[in-house]
DSSP file (Angstrom, degrees, kcal/mol; ACC not computed):
  #  RESIDUE AA STRUCTURE BP1 BP2  ACC     N-H-->O    O-->H-N    N-H-->O    O-->H-N    TCO  KAPPA ALPHA  PHI   PSI    X-CA   Y-CA   Z-CA
    1    1 A X              0   0    0      0, 0.0     2,-0.3     0, 0.0     0, 0.0   0.000 360.0 360.0 360.0 132.3  -55.7  251.3  246.9
    2    2 A X        -     0   0    0      1,-0.1     2,-0.1     3,-0.0     3,-0.1  -0.623 360.0-109.1 -92.3 149.4  -52.8  249.2  245.5
    3    3 A X        -     0   0    0     -2,-0.3    -1,-0.1     1,-0.1     2,-0.0  -0.454  42.3 -98.6 -71.4 145.5  -50.6  250.3  242.7
    4    4 A X        -     0   0    0     -2,-0.1     2,-0.2     1,-0.1    -1,-0.1  -0.368  42.0-115.9 -63.8 143.9  -51.2  248.4  239.4
    5    5 A X        -     0   0    0     -3,-0.1     2,-0.2     1,-0.1    -1,-0.1  -0.540  23.0-129.9 -82.2 148.1  -48.6  245.6  238.9
    6    6 A X    >>  -     0   0    0     -2,-0.2     4,-2.2     1,-0.1     3,-1.4  -0.519  28.9-104.4 -88.8 163.1  -46.2  245.8  236.0
    7    7 A X  T 34 S+     0   0    0      1,-0.3    -1,-0.1     2,-0.2    -2,-0.0   0.782 121.7  60.5 -57.2 -25.1  -45.7  242.9  233.6
    8    8 A X  T 34 S+     0   0    0      1,-0.2    -1,-0.3     5,-0.1    -3,-0.0   0.782 118.7  25.6 -73.0 -26.1  -42.4  242.3  235.4
    9    9 A X  T <4 S+     0   0    0     -3,-1.4     2,-0.2     4,-0.0    -2,-0.2   0.508  88.0 119.0-115.7  -7.8  -44.1  241.7  238.7
   10   10 A X     X  -     0   0    0     -4,-2.2     4,-2.5     1,-0.2     5,-0.2  -0.435  59.6-142.9 -61.9 124.6  -47.6  240.5  237.6
   11   11 A X  H  > S+     0   0    0      1,-0.2     4,-2.4     2,-0.2     5,-0.2   0.861  98.6  52.9 -62.5 -37.3  -48.0  237.0  239.0
   12   12 A X  H  > S+     0   0    0      2,-0.2     4,-2.5     1,-0.2    -1,-0.2   0.937 110.4  47.5 -63.4 -45.6  -49.9  235.7  235.9
   13   13 A X  H  > S+     0   0    0      1,-0.2     4,-2.6     2,-0.2    -2,-0.2   0.925 111.5  50.8 -61.0 -44.4  -47.1  237.0  233.6
   14   14 A X  H  X S+     0   0    0     -4,-2.5     4,-2.2     1,-0.2    -1,-0.2   0.896 110.4  49.6 -60.7 -40.0  -44.5  235.4  235.8
   15   15 A X  H  X S+     0   0    0     -4,-2.4     4,-2.5     2,-0.2    -1,-0.2   0.916 110.6  49.7 -65.2 -42.3  -46.4  232.1  235.8
   16   16 A X  H  X S+     0   0    0     -4,-2.5     4,-2.6     2,-0.2    -2,-0.2   0.919 110.4  50.7 -62.0 -43.2  -46.7  232.2  231.9
   17   17 A X  H  X S+     0   0    0     -4,-2.6     4,-2.3     1,-0.2    -1,-0.2   0.917 111.2  48.5 -60.6 -43.7  -42.9  232.9  231.7
   18   18 A X  H  X S+     0   0    0     -4,-2.2     4,-2.2     2,-0.2    -2,-0.2   0.906 111.5  49.5 -62.9 -42.2  -42.2  229.9  233.9
   19   19 A X  H  X S+     0   0    0     -4,-2.5     4,-2.4     2,-0.2    -2,-0.2   0.904 110.1  50.3 -65.4 -41.2  -44.5  227.7  231.9
   20   20 A X  H  X S+     0   0    0     -4,-2.6     4,-2.6     1,-0.2    -1,-0.2   0.927 110.2  51.6 -61.0 -43.6  -42.9  228.8  228.6
   21   21 A X  H  X S+     0   0    0     -4,-2.3     4,-2.4     1,-0.2    -2,-0.2   0.894 110.0  48.5 -60.3 -41.0  -39.5  228.0  230.1
   22   22 A X  H  X S+     0   0    0     -4,-2.2     4,-2.5     2,-0.2    -1,-0.2   0.899 110.9  50.2 -67.3 -40.2  -40.6  224.5  231.2
   23   23 A X  H  X S+     0   0    0     -4,-2.4     4,-2.6     2,-0.2    -2,-0.2   0.932 111.7  48.3 -62.2 -45.3  -42.0  223.8  227.7
   24   24 A X  H  X S+     0   0    0     -4,-2.6     4,-2.7     2,-0.2    -2,-0.2   0.924 112.1  49.0 -61.7 -44.9  -38.8  224.9  226.1
   25   25 A X  H  X S+     0   0    0     -4,-2.4     4,-2.2     1,-0.2    -1,-0.2   0.919 113.2  46.5 -62.2 -44.1  -36.7  222.8  228.4
   26   26 A X  H  X S+     0   0    0     -4,-2.5     4,-2.4     2,-0.2    -1,-0.2   0.886 112.0  51.2 -66.7 -38.1  -38.9  219.7  227.8
   27   27 A X  H  X S+     0   0    0     -4,-2.6     4,-2.8    -5,-0.2    -2,-0.2   0.946 111.0  47.7 -62.4 -48.4  -38.8  220.3  224.1
   28   28 A X  H  X S+     0   0    0     -4,-2.7     4,-2.6     1,-0.2    -2,-0.2   0.895 111.4  51.0 -61.3 -40.0  -35.0  220.5  224.1
   29   29 A X  H  X S+     0   0    0     -4,-2.2     4,-2.2     2,-0.2    -1,-0.2   0.942 113.6  43.6 -62.8 -47.2  -34.7  217.4  226.2
   30   30 A X  H  X S+     0   0    0     -4,-2.4     4,-2.7     2,-0.2    -2,-0.2   0.888 113.0  52.8 -65.3 -38.0  -36.9  215.4  223.9
   31   31 A X  H  X S+     0   0    0     -4,-2.8     4,-2.7     2,-0.2    -2,-0.2   0.925 109.9  47.6 -63.6 -45.0  -35.2  216.8  220.8
   32   32 A X  H  X S+     0   0    0     -4,-2.6     4,-2.3     2,-0.2    -1,-0.2   0.905 113.3  48.5 -62.5 -42.0  -31.8  215.8  222.1
   33   33 A X  H  X S+     0   0    0     -4,-2.2     4,-1.9     2,-0.2    -2,-0.2   0.913 112.7  47.6 -64.8 -43.0  -33.1  212.3  222.9
   34   34 A X  H  X S+     0   0    0     -4,-2.7     4,-0.9     2,-0.2    -2,-0.2   0.914 111.7  50.4 -64.9 -42.5  -34.6  211.9  219.5
   35   35 A X  H ><>S+     0   0    0     -4,-2.7     5,-2.8     1,-0.2     3,-1.0   0.924 108.7  52.5 -59.9 -44.2  -31.4  213.2  217.8
   36   36 A X  H ><5S+     0   0    0     -4,-2.3     3,-2.0     1,-0.3    -1,-0.2   0.876 102.1  58.5 -60.8 -39.4  -29.4  210.6  219.8
   37   37 A X  H 3<5S+     0   0    0     -4,-1.9    -1,-0.3     1,-0.3    -2,-0.2   0.755 108.5  47.4 -62.5 -22.8  -31.7  207.8  218.7
   38   38 A X  T <<5S-     0   0    0     -3,-1.0    -1,-0.3    -4,-0.9    -2,-0.2   0.240 123.0-107.1-100.3  10.7  -30.7  208.7  215.1
   39   39 A X  T < 5S+     0   0    0     -3,-2.0     2,-0.3     1,-0.3    -3,-0.2   0.776  81.8 121.4  71.3  26.6  -27.0  208.9  216.0
   40   40 A X      < -     0   0    0     -5,-2.8    -1,-0.3    -6,-0.1    -2,-0.2  -0.841  61.7-124.6-119.4 154.6  -27.0  212.7  215.8
   41   41 A X     >  -     0   0    0     -2,-0.3     4,-2.4    -3,-0.1     5,-0.2  -0.510  38.0-106.0 -82.0 166.4  -26.2  215.5  218.2
   42   42 A X  H  > S+     0   0    0      1,-0.2     4,-2.3     2,-0.2     5,-0.2   0.902 122.5  51.5 -59.7 -40.6  -28.8  218.1  218.8
   43   43 A X  H  > S+     0   0    0      2,-0.2     4,-2.3     1,-0.2    -1,-0.2   0.909 109.5  49.2 -64.4 -42.1  -26.9  220.6  216.7
   44   44 A X  H  > S+     0   0    0      1,-0.2     4,-2.7     2,-0.2    -1,-0.2   0.914 111.0  50.4 -63.1 -41.3  -26.6  218.1  213.8
   45   45 A X  H  X S+     0   0    0     -4,-2.4     4,-2.7     2,-0.2    -2,-0.2   0.897 109.5  50.7 -63.9 -39.9  -30.3  217.4  214.0
   46   46 A X  H  X S+     0   0    0     -4,-2.3     4,-2.4     2,-0.2    -1,-0.2   0.919 112.3  46.4 -64.7 -42.7  -31.1  221.2  213.9
   47   47 A X  H  X S+     0   0    0     -4,-2.3     4,-2.8     2,-0.2     5,-0.2   0.932 113.4  49.3 -63.9 -44.9  -28.9  221.7  210.8
   48   48 A X  H  X S+     0   0    0     -4,-2.7     4,-1.5     1,-0.2    -2,-0.2   0.923 111.8  48.7 -60.8 -44.6  -30.4  218.6  209.1
   49   49 A X  H  < S+     0   0    0     -4,-2.7     4,-0.4     2,-0.2    -1,-0.2   0.905 112.5  48.1 -61.6 -42.6  -33.9  219.9  209.9
   50   50 A X  H >< S+     0   0    0     -4,-2.4     3,-1.3     1,-0.2     4,-0.3   0.923 112.4  48.1 -64.3 -44.7  -33.1  223.3  208.5
   51   51 A X  H >< S+     0   0    0     -4,-2.8     3,-1.2     1,-0.3    50,-0.6   0.731  97.1  70.7 -71.2 -20.6  -31.5  222.0  205.3
   52   52 A X  T 3< S+     0   0    0     -4,-1.5    -1,-0.3     1,-0.3    -2,-0.2   0.700  93.4  58.9 -68.2 -15.6  -34.5  219.6  204.8
   53   53 A X  T <  S-     0   0    0     -3,-1.3    -1,-0.3    -4,-0.4     2,-0.2   0.650 130.1 -53.6 -83.2 -16.8  -36.4  222.8  204.0
   54   54 A X    <   -     0   0    0     -3,-1.2    -1,-0.3    -4,-0.3    45,-0.1  -0.664  68.6 -64.9 152.1 153.9  -34.0  223.6  201.2
   55   55 A X        -     0   0    0     -2,-0.2     2,-0.3    -3,-0.1    45,-0.2  -0.278  51.8-176.5 -62.3 145.9  -30.3  224.1  200.4
   56   56 A X  E     -A   99   0A   0     43,-2.0    43,-3.2    34,-0.0     2,-0.1  -0.994  31.2-106.3-142.2 147.2  -28.6  227.0  202.1
   57   57 A X  E >>  -A   98   0A   0     -2,-0.3     4,-1.9    41,-0.3     3,-0.6  -0.441  40.1-113.7 -64.7 150.2  -25.1  228.6  202.0
   58   58 A X  H 3> S+     0   0    0     39,-0.7     4,-2.6     1,-0.3     5,-0.2   0.864 115.6  58.0 -56.3 -38.8  -23.2  227.8  205.2
   59   59 A X  H 3> S+     0   0    0      1,-0.2     4,-2.3     2,-0.2    -1,-0.3   0.897 106.4  48.4 -61.3 -39.9  -23.3  231.5  206.3
   60   60 A X  H <> S+     0   0    0     -3,-0.6     4,-2.7     2,-0.2    -1,-0.2   0.878 108.8  53.4 -68.6 -36.7  -27.1  231.5  206.2
   61   61 A X  H  X S+     0   0    0     -4,-1.9     4,-2.1     2,-0.2    -2,-0.2   0.948 110.7  47.6 -59.8 -47.1  -27.3  228.3  208.2
   62   62 A X  H  X>S+     0   0    0     -4,-2.6     5,-2.3     1,-0.2     4,-0.7   0.906 111.8  49.9 -61.1 -42.8  -25.1  229.9  210.8
   63   63 A X  H ><5S+     0   0    0     -4,-2.3     3,-0.6     1,-0.2    -1,-0.2   0.926 111.6  47.5 -62.7 -44.6  -27.2  233.0  210.9
   64   64 A X  H 3<5S+     0   0    0     -4,-2.7    -1,-0.2     1,-0.2    -2,-0.2   0.841 117.7  41.6 -67.9 -32.3  -30.4  231.1  211.3
   65   65 A X  H 3<5S-     0   0    0     -4,-2.1    -1,-0.2    -5,-0.2    -2,-0.2   0.450 108.7-126.3 -93.0  -0.7  -29.0  228.9  214.1
   66   66 A X  T <<5 +     0   0    0     -4,-0.7     2,-0.3    -3,-0.6    -3,-0.2   0.940  68.6 114.1  55.8  53.2  -27.3  232.0  215.6
   67   67 A X  S   <S-     0   0    0     -5,-2.3    -1,-0.2    -6,-0.1     2,-0.2  -0.869  72.9 -75.9-141.4 175.5  -23.8  230.4  215.7
   68   68 A X    >>  -     0   0    0     -2,-0.3     4,-1.5     1,-0.1     3,-0.9  -0.488  34.9-126.6 -76.1 142.0  -20.4  230.8  214.2
   69   69 A X  H 3> S+     0   0    0      1,-0.2     4,-2.2     2,-0.2     5,-0.1   0.844 110.1  61.3 -56.2 -34.0  -19.9  229.7  210.5
   70   70 A X  H 3> S+     0   0    0      1,-0.2     4,-1.6     2,-0.2    -1,-0.2   0.857 101.8  52.5 -63.8 -33.0  -16.9  227.6  211.6
   71   71 A X  H <> S+     0   0    0     -3,-0.9     4,-2.1     1,-0.2    -1,-0.2   0.911 108.5  50.1 -65.3 -41.8  -19.3  225.6  213.9
   72   72 A X  H  X S+     0   0    0     -4,-1.5     4,-3.1     1,-0.2     5,-0.3   0.883 105.2  57.6 -64.8 -38.1  -21.6  224.9  210.9
   73   73 A X  H  X S+     0   0    0     -4,-2.2     4,-2.4     1,-0.2    -1,-0.2   0.930 108.8  45.3 -58.2 -46.2  -18.6  223.8  208.8
   74   74 A X  H  X S+     0   0    0     -4,-1.6     4,-2.0     2,-0.2    -1,-0.2   0.896 113.6  49.2 -64.7 -40.7  -17.8  221.1  211.3
   75   75 A X  H  X S+     0   0    0     -4,-2.1     4,-2.4     2,-0.2    -2,-0.2   0.935 112.7  47.0 -64.3 -46.4  -21.4  220.0  211.7
   76   76 A X  H  X S+     0   0    0     -4,-3.1     4,-2.8     1,-0.2     5,-0.2   0.887 108.3  56.9 -64.7 -38.1  -21.9  219.8  207.9
   77   77 A X  H  X S+     0   0    0     -4,-2.4     4,-2.0    -5,-0.3    -1,-0.2   0.934 110.1  44.3 -55.6 -46.4  -18.6  217.9  207.6
   78   78 A X  H  X S+     0   0    0     -4,-2.0     4,-1.0     2,-0.2    -2,-0.2   0.886 114.6  48.1 -69.2 -38.5  -19.9  215.2  210.0
   79   79 A X  H  <>S+     0   0    0     -4,-2.4     5,-2.6     1,-0.2     6,-0.9   0.870 111.1  51.8 -67.6 -35.5  -23.3  215.1  208.3
   80   80 A X  H ><5S+     0   0    0     -4,-2.8     3,-1.6     1,-0.2    -2,-0.2   0.878 103.6  57.2 -67.8 -37.8  -21.6  214.8  205.0
   81   81 A X  H 3<5S+     0   0    0     -4,-2.0    -1,-0.2     1,-0.3    -2,-0.2   0.798 108.3  47.9 -62.9 -27.4  -19.5  211.9  206.2
   82   82 A X  T 3<5S-     0   0    0     -4,-1.0    -1,-0.3    -3,-0.2    -2,-0.2   0.339 115.8-118.4 -93.2   5.9  -22.7  210.1  207.0
   83   83 A X  T < 5S+     0   0    0     -3,-1.6    22,-0.4     2,-0.2    21,-0.3   0.825  84.8 116.1  59.5  35.7  -24.1  210.9  203.6
   84   84 A X  S   <S+     0   0    0     -5,-2.6    18,-2.0     1,-0.2     2,-0.3   0.646  78.8  24.5 -98.6 -22.6  -27.0  212.9  205.1
   85   85 A X  E     -B  101   0A   0     -6,-0.9     2,-0.3    16,-0.3    -1,-0.2  -0.966  65.9-166.0-140.0 151.2  -25.8  216.2  203.6
   86   86 A X  E     -B  100   0A   0     14,-3.0    14,-2.6    -2,-0.3     2,-0.4  -0.989  21.9-122.8-138.3 151.7  -23.8  217.2  200.6
   87   87 A X  E     +B   99   0A   0     -2,-0.3     2,-0.3    12,-0.2    12,-0.2  -0.779  35.0 177.3 -91.5 136.3  -22.1  220.4  199.4
   88   88 A X  E     -B   98   0A   0     10,-2.8    10,-3.4    -2,-0.4     2,-0.2  -0.944  36.4 -96.1-134.5 154.7  -23.2  221.7  196.0
   89   89 A X  E     -B   97   0A   0     -2,-0.3     8,-0.2     8,-0.2     2,-0.2  -0.497  48.8-106.8 -67.0 141.8  -22.3  224.8  193.9
   90   90 A X        -     0   0    0      6,-3.3     3,-0.2     3,-0.7     6,-0.2  -0.509  18.6-136.8 -68.2 133.9  -24.9  227.5  194.4
   91   91 A X  S    S+     0   0    0      1,-0.2     3,-0.2    -2,-0.2    -1,-0.1   0.850 104.8  46.2 -60.4 -32.8  -27.2  227.8  191.3
   92   92 A X  S    S+     0   0    0      1,-0.3     2,-0.3     2,-0.0    -1,-0.2   0.753 130.2  15.3 -82.5 -24.9  -26.9  231.6  191.5
   93   93 A X    >   -     0   0    0     -3,-0.2     3,-2.4     3,-0.2    -3,-0.7  -0.791  62.6-159.5-153.7 101.7  -23.1  231.8  192.0
   94   94 A X  T 3  S+     0   0    0      1,-0.3    -3,-0.1    -2,-0.3    -1,-0.1   0.624  91.4  66.7 -64.4 -11.9  -21.0  228.8  191.3
   95   95 A X  T 3  S+     0   0    0     -6,-0.1     2,-0.4     2,-0.0    -1,-0.3   0.712  92.1  74.9 -77.3 -19.4  -18.2  230.1  193.5
   96   96 A X  S <  S-     0   0    0     -3,-2.4    -6,-3.3    -6,-0.2     2,-0.4  -0.769  74.3-145.7 -96.7 135.7  -20.5  229.7  196.6
   97   97 A X  E     - B   0  89A   0     -2,-0.4   -39,-0.7    -8,-0.2     2,-0.3  -0.817  11.3-161.7 -98.5 139.9  -21.2  226.3  198.1
   98   98 A X  E     -AB  57  88A   0    -10,-3.4   -10,-2.8    -2,-0.4     2,-0.5  -0.880  16.8-127.8-114.6 152.7  -24.5  225.4  199.6
   99   99 A X  E     +AB  56  87A   0    -43,-3.2   -43,-2.0    -2,-0.3     2,-0.3  -0.855  32.6 177.6 -97.5 135.3  -25.3  222.6  201.9
  100  100 A X  E     - B   0  86A   0    -14,-2.6   -14,-3.0    -2,-0.5     2,-0.1  -0.988  28.8-112.5-138.4 145.3  -28.2  220.3  200.8
  101  101 A X  E     - B   0  85A   0    -50,-0.6   -16,-0.3    -2,-0.3     2,-0.1  -0.462  27.0-136.9 -74.8 149.7  -29.8  217.2  202.3
  102  102 A X     >  -     0   0    0    -18,-2.0     4,-2.4    -2,-0.1     5,-0.2  -0.396  35.8 -94.0 -89.5 176.7  -29.4  213.9  200.5
  103  103 A X  H  > S+     0   0    0      1,-0.2     4,-2.1     2,-0.2     5,-0.1   0.911 131.0  48.8 -59.1 -41.5  -32.4  211.5  200.1
  104  104 A X  H  > S+     0   0    0    -21,-0.3     4,-2.4     1,-0.2    -1,-0.2   0.887 109.7  52.1 -66.1 -37.8  -31.1  209.7  203.2
  105  105 A X  H  > S+     0   0    0    -22,-0.4     4,-2.7     2,-0.2    -2,-0.2   0.886 108.3  50.8 -63.6 -39.4  -30.8  213.0  205.0
  106  106 A X  H  X S+     0   0    0     -4,-2.4     4,-2.2     2,-0.2    -2,-0.2   0.906 110.9  48.6 -65.2 -41.7  -34.4  213.9  204.1
  107  107 A X  H  X S+     0   0    0     -4,-2.1     4,-2.5     2,-0.2    -2,-0.2   0.916 113.2  47.8 -63.7 -42.4  -35.6  210.5  205.4
  108  108 A X  H  X S+     0   0    0     -4,-2.4     4,-2.5     2,-0.2    -2,-0.2   0.916 111.1  50.1 -65.6 -43.3  -33.7  211.0  208.7
  109  109 A X  H  X S+     0   0    0     -4,-2.7     4,-2.5     2,-0.2    -1,-0.2   0.905 112.2  48.4 -61.4 -41.7  -35.0  214.5  209.1
  110  110 A X  H  X S+     0   0    0     -4,-2.2     4,-2.6     2,-0.2    -2,-0.2   0.926 111.9  48.5 -64.6 -44.9  -38.6  213.3  208.6
  111  111 A X  H  X S+     0   0    0     -4,-2.5     4,-1.2     2,-0.2    -2,-0.2   0.892 111.5  50.7 -62.7 -39.3  -38.1  210.4  211.0
  112  112 A X  H >< S+     0   0    0     -4,-2.5     3,-0.6     2,-0.2     4,-0.4   0.947 111.5  47.0 -63.1 -48.9  -36.7  212.8  213.6
  113  113 A X  H >< S+     0   0    0     -4,-2.5     3,-1.3     1,-0.2    -2,-0.2   0.910 111.2  52.1 -58.5 -43.1  -39.6  215.2  213.2
  114  114 A X  H 3< S+     0   0    0     -4,-2.6    -1,-0.2     1,-0.3    -2,-0.2   0.727 103.4  58.6 -69.3 -20.5  -42.1  212.4  213.5
  115  115 A X  T << S+     0   0    0     -4,-1.2     2,-1.1    -3,-0.6    -1,-0.3   0.516  79.8  97.5 -87.5  -3.2  -40.5  211.1  216.7
  116  116 A X    <   +     0   0    0     -3,-1.3     4,-0.4    -4,-0.4    -1,-0.1  -0.722  39.7 155.0 -87.9  97.7  -41.1  214.4  218.5
  117  117 A X     >  +     0   0    0     -2,-1.1     4,-2.8     2,-0.1     5,-0.3   0.669  45.4  88.9 -96.7 -19.5  -44.3  213.8  220.5
  118  118 A X  H  > S+     0   0    0      1,-0.2     4,-0.9     2,-0.2     5,-0.1   0.896 102.8  25.3 -51.5 -52.2  -43.9  216.2  223.4
  119  119 A X  H  > S+     0   0    0      2,-0.2     4,-1.9     1,-0.1    -1,-0.2   0.870 119.9  57.7 -80.7 -36.7  -45.6  219.2  221.6
  120  120 A X  H  > S+     0   0    0     -4,-0.4     4,-1.7     1,-0.2    -2,-0.2   0.908 103.0  52.3 -63.9 -43.4  -47.8  217.2  219.2
  121  121 A X  H  X S+     0   0    0     -4,-2.8     4,-0.6     1,-0.2     3,-0.3   0.949 112.8  41.5 -63.3 -51.2  -49.6  215.2  221.8
  122  122 A X  H >< S+     0   0    0     -4,-0.9     3,-1.1    -5,-0.3    -1,-0.2   0.889 113.9  54.3 -64.1 -34.7  -50.8  218.0  224.0
  123  123 A X  H >< S+     0   0    0     -4,-1.9     3,-1.8     1,-0.3    -1,-0.2   0.818  96.6  65.5 -67.5 -28.3  -51.7  220.1  221.0
  124  124 A X  H 3< S+     0   0    0     -4,-1.7    -1,-0.3    -3,-0.3    -2,-0.2   0.735  93.1  62.9 -66.6 -19.5  -53.8  217.4  219.6
  125  125 A X  T << S+     0   0    0     -3,-1.1     2,-0.3    -4,-0.6    -1,-0.3   0.546  91.7  82.7 -80.0  -6.8  -56.2  217.9  222.6
  126  126 A X  S <  S-     0   0    0     -3,-1.8     2,-0.0    -4,-0.2    -3,-0.0  -0.703  85.5-113.5 -96.1 150.1  -56.9  221.4  221.3
  127  127 A X     >  -     0   0    0     -2,-0.3     4,-2.6     1,-0.1     5,-0.2  -0.271  32.3-103.9 -71.7 166.5  -59.4  222.2  218.7
  128  128 A X  H  > S+     0   0    0      1,-0.2     4,-2.4     2,-0.2     5,-0.2   0.919 124.4  50.4 -56.0 -45.5  -58.4  223.6  215.3
  129  129 A X  H  > S+     0   0    0      1,-0.2     4,-2.4     2,-0.2    -1,-0.2   0.887 110.1  49.8 -63.1 -39.3  -59.6  227.1  216.4
  130  130 A X  H  > S+     0   0    0      2,-0.2     4,-2.7     1,-0.2    -1,-0.2   0.902 110.9  49.1 -66.3 -40.7  -57.6  226.9  219.6
  131  131 A X  H  X S+     0   0    0     -4,-2.6     4,-2.8     2,-0.2    -2,-0.2   0.903 111.8  49.0 -65.4 -40.0  -54.4  225.8  217.8
  132  132 A X  H  X S+     0   0    0     -4,-2.4     4,-2.6     2,-0.2    -2,-0.2   0.932 113.2  46.8 -63.7 -45.3  -54.8  228.7  215.3
  133  133 A X  H  X S+     0   0    0     -4,-2.4     4,-2.3     2,-0.2    -2,-0.2   0.911 113.6  48.5 -63.0 -42.2  -55.3  231.1  218.2
  134  134 A X  H  X S+     0   0    0     -4,-2.7     4,-2.4     2,-0.2    -2,-0.2   0.929 112.1  48.9 -63.6 -46.2  -52.3  229.7  220.1
  135  135 A X  H  X S+     0   0    0     -4,-2.8     4,-2.7     1,-0.2    -2,-0.2   0.922 111.5  49.7 -58.2 -45.1  -50.2  229.9  216.9
  136  136 A X  H  X S+     0   0    0     -4,-2.6     4,-2.4     1,-0.2    -1,-0.2   0.877 109.9  50.6 -65.3 -37.2  -51.2  233.5  216.3
  137  137 A X  H  X S+     0   0    0     -4,-2.3     4,-2.5     2,-0.2    -1,-0.2   0.919 111.3  48.3 -64.9 -42.6  -50.4  234.5  219.9
  138  138 A X  H  X S+     0   0    0     -4,-2.4     4,-1.8     2,-0.2    -2,-0.2   0.921 111.9  49.4 -63.7 -43.1  -47.0  232.9  219.6
  139  139 A X  H  X>S+     0   0    0     -4,-2.7     5,-3.1     1,-0.2     4,-0.6   0.916 111.1  50.0 -60.9 -42.7  -46.4  234.7  216.3
  140  140 A X  H ><5S+     0   0    0     -4,-2.4     3,-0.9     1,-0.2    -2,-0.2   0.904 108.7  51.8 -63.5 -41.2  -47.5  238.0  217.9
  141  141 A X  H 3<5S+     0   0    0     -4,-2.5    -1,-0.2     1,-0.2    -2,-0.2   0.853 112.9  46.1 -62.2 -33.9  -45.1  237.4  220.8
  142  142 A X  H 3<5S-     0   0    0     -4,-1.8    -1,-0.2    -5,-0.2    -2,-0.2   0.480 115.3-115.6 -88.1  -3.3  -42.3  236.9  218.4
  143  143 A X  T <<5 +     0   0    0     -3,-0.9     2,-0.4    -4,-0.6    -3,-0.2   0.761  66.0 146.6  75.5  24.1  -43.2  239.9  216.3
  144  144 A X      < -     0   0    0     -5,-3.1    -1,-0.3    -6,-0.2    -2,-0.1  -0.760  60.6 -98.8 -95.2 139.9  -44.0  237.7  213.3
  145  145 A X        -     0   0    0     -2,-0.4    -1,-0.1     1,-0.2    -5,-0.1  -0.364  28.9-149.4 -56.7 126.7  -46.8  238.7  210.9
  146  146 A X        +     0   0    0     -2,-0.1     3,-0.4     1,-0.1    -1,-0.2   0.873  31.7 172.7 -72.2 -38.6  -49.9  236.8  211.9
  147  147 A X        -     0   0    0      1,-0.2    -1,-0.1     2,-0.1    -3,-0.0  -0.032  45.6 -85.4  61.5-166.2  -51.4  236.6  208.4
  148  148 A X              0   0    0      1,-0.1    -1,-0.2     0, 0.0    -2,-0.1   0.080 360.0 360.0-129.0  23.7  -54.4  234.6  207.5
  149  149 A X              0   0    0     -3,-0.4    -1,-0.1     0, 0.0    -2,-0.1   0.521 360.0 360.0 -80.8 360.0  -53.1  231.1  206.8
């Protein structure tokens, strides 16, 4: 009788981990290429995409992207020079500056999102129920509340 395999040695788990790694690598490659087509670095595109969801203080941008605030300052400086982002006083505390996308930044972020086909094309082959189940599994793996949306 063989001992049960652990998740660390289970061949199915190892294959899933490898497939996730390949998906992440392909996504990053496509994201960098799409950013480049818009004259952006990958980091600039990520900041622009995040800010397209709403204005944020620089410290929160850094926290969400898991990087140093000084890095975000440089990225926002370059995006601001291209009139894609602007610094504004925070509505809640005028001493705090938030970074916010401009109309041009919003258009660029939308165009960037729309040009990312890698994940969208394979997902379109799944049914609505399969996409919901896949989303819920990913949320569960990340420890995010699955909810009912």
